[in-house]
N, C-alpha and C positions, 0 to 999 in steps of 0.2 A: 303609388303615391310617394313613399319614402325614397324610392329609386329616383324618381323625377326630381325630388328636392335635392338629393345628393348629387345628381348630375349637374344641377345649376349652382351648387354651392361654390365651386371654383370661380364662376363668373361673378357671383355676389361678393366673394372674398376680394377679388381684384378690383371691383368697382367701389368698394368701401374704403374710406380713409383709415379705418381701424379694423383690419381683418380679424383680429382675435375677438373683438366685440361682436362681429357678425357671427362667428362660430359659436360664441356663448349664447347668443339669441337663438340660433338654430337648435342648440342643445335644449334650451328651455322649451321651444315650440315642439320638439320631438319627444320631450321627456326621456331623453337618452344621452348617450355620449358620442361625441364626434372627435376623431383624431386626425391630424394632418401634419405634414412636413412639407415645407417649400424649400427646395434645395437647388443651388446652382450646380448643374451637372458638370460644367467645365472645371470648376474649382473644388467641388465637393463640399462647399461651405453651406451650412444650414442658414437659411434666410429668416424663416418663421417656423415655429413649431407649437403645436397644442396637443397635449396628452401624448407626446412622442415616446414617453417611457412606459406607456400602458399597452397591453396586448389586446387585440381585437380579433374576432372570428375571421377566418380566411375569406369568407364570402362577403365581408363588409366592404364593398367597393362603390 
């Protein structure tokens, strides 16, 4: 269940006008923490980040 939610999170984030609000709502629904970074791989520039400075277990994909 959590894996399917996390698999669709990127789609929901890009569909939402405020991606960070969507992530906050997902955290509330999951009663947990979600971390993400959206990066332009060509330039290396960070476009959006949420909890980017926190560490998460290796299997949290």
